[in-house]
C-alpha positions in Angstrom: -31.0 -13.6 17.5 -29.7 -16.3 15.0 -26.0 -16.6 14.2 -24.4 -16.1 10.8 -25.5 -18.4 8.0 -23.3 -21.4 7.4 -21.0 -21.0 4.4 -21.0 -23.6 1.7 -17.9 -25.5 0.5 -18.0 -23.4 -2.7 -18.0 -20.2 -0.7 -15.0 -21.4 1.3 -13.3 -22.2 -1.9 -14.0 -18.8 -3.3 -12.7 -17.1 -0.2 -9.6 -19.2 -0.3 -9.0 -18.5 -4.0 -9.5 -14.8 -3.4 -7.0 -14.8 -0.5 -4.6 -16.8 -2.7 -4.9 -14.3 -5.5 -4.3 -11.4 -3.1 -1.2 -13.2 -1.7 0.2 -13.7 -5.2 -0.2 -10.0 -5.9 1.4 -9.1 -2.6 4.3 -11.4 -3.3 4.7 -9.8 -6.8 4.7 -6.4 -5.1 7.3 -7.5 -2.5 9.6 -8.9 -5.2 9.2 -5.8 -7.4 10.1 -3.5 -4.5 13.2 -5.6 -3.7 14.1 -5.5 -7.4 14.0 -1.7 -7.3 16.4 -1.7 -4.4 13.9 -0.8 -1.7 11.9 -2.7 0.9 8.2 -3.4 0.5 7.4 -1.1 3.4 9.4 1.7 1.8 7.4 1.2 -1.4 4.2 1.4 0.5 5.4 4.6 2.2 6.3 6.2 -1.2 2.9 5.2 -2.6 1.0 6.5 0.5 2.8 9.9 0.2 2.2 10.3 -3.6 -1.3 8.9 -3.3 -2.4 11.1 -0.4 -5.7 12.8 -1.3 -5.4 16.3 -2.7 -1.7 16.9 -1.9 1.8 15.5 -2.3 2.9 16.2 1.3 2.0 14.3 4.4 2.7 14.7 8.0 4.4 11.9 10.0 1.1 11.2 11.7 -0.8 10.9 8.4 1.8 8.6 7.0 1.8 6.5 10.2 -2.0 6.2 9.9 -1.9 5.3 6.2 0.6 2.5 6.9 -1.0 1.5 10.2 2.2 2.1 12.1 3.0 3.6 15.4 4.4 7.1 15.2 7.9 6.1 16.3 8.0 3.3 13.7 7.0 5.8 11.0 9.8 8.1 12.1 12.3 5.2 11.7 10.9 4.4 8.2 11.2 8.1 7.2 14.8 8.2 8.5 15.6 5.3 6.2 13.8 6.9 3.3 15.7 10.2 3.8 19.0 8.2 4.0 18.2 6.7 0.6 17.3 10.1 -0.8 13.7 9.0 -1.5 12.0 11.6 0.6 12.6 15.0 2.2 11.5 16.4 5.5 10.3 19.9 5.6 9.0 22.0 8.5 5.3 23.0 8.1 4.7 26.7 7.4 1.4 26.5 9.3 2.5 24.6 12.4 6.2 24.5 13.4 5.5 21.3 15.4 4.6 19.4 12.3 7.1 17.9 9.8 6.0 17.4 6.2 7.3 14.6 4.1 7.5 14.7 0.3 9.1 12.6 -2.4 12.4 13.6 -4.0 12.9 13.3 -7.7 14.6 10.0 -7.1 11.6 8.8 -5.0 9.3 9.8 -7.8 11.3 7.9 -10.3 11.4 4.7 -8.2 7.7 4.9 -7.4 6.8 5.5 -11.1 8.7 2.4 -12.2 7.0 0.3 -9.5 3.6 1.7 -10.1 3.8 1.0 -13.8 4.7 -2.7 -13.0 1.9 -2.9 -10.5 -0.7 -1.5 -12.9 0.4 -4.0 -15.5 0.1 -6.9 -13.0 -3.3 -5.7 -11.8 -4.6 -5.6 -15.4 -3.5 -9.2 -15.8 -5.1 -10.5 -12.6 -8.0 -8.0 -12.4 -10.5 -10.1 -14.3 -9.8 -13.1 -11.9 -10.2 -10.9 -8.8 -13.4 -9.3 -10.3 -14.9 -12.8 -10.8 -14.0 -13.8 -7.3 -15.4 -10.6 -5.8 -18.6 -11.2 -7.6 -18.8 -14.7 -6.1 -18.1 -13.3 -2.7 -21.0 -10.9 -3.1 -23.2 -13.9 -2.6 -21.8 -14.5 0.9 -24.3 -13.1 3.3 -24.1 -12.6 7.1 
């Protein structure tokens, strides 16, 4: 069975440009979170909770999965979010062993401000990313 096709210099350049654009966005995101007084990981957690499909509550395990963290690391992150009054813990009505996490009004406000800034930034860089993605579409295995 033959190996993957060799990439051209132009394909490497496109991959590098795409990675650079992603890193620029991530750096923007990190700075925006810090400017809002929270860590980038706390921002990611707030977004994961609010953006969870079909509900505004998540279990600790669901949040850990969404953030790709170990359970105990997610618990530590939630502890810090609770201290900052960004989320609340609630026992599950269906399963007493489960703890549900939801945003507080303060958490909602911080997330909304950050999400607005991120949406604006994505609108600015979106065309460049779209162009690079189209170029990457030509990279075959």
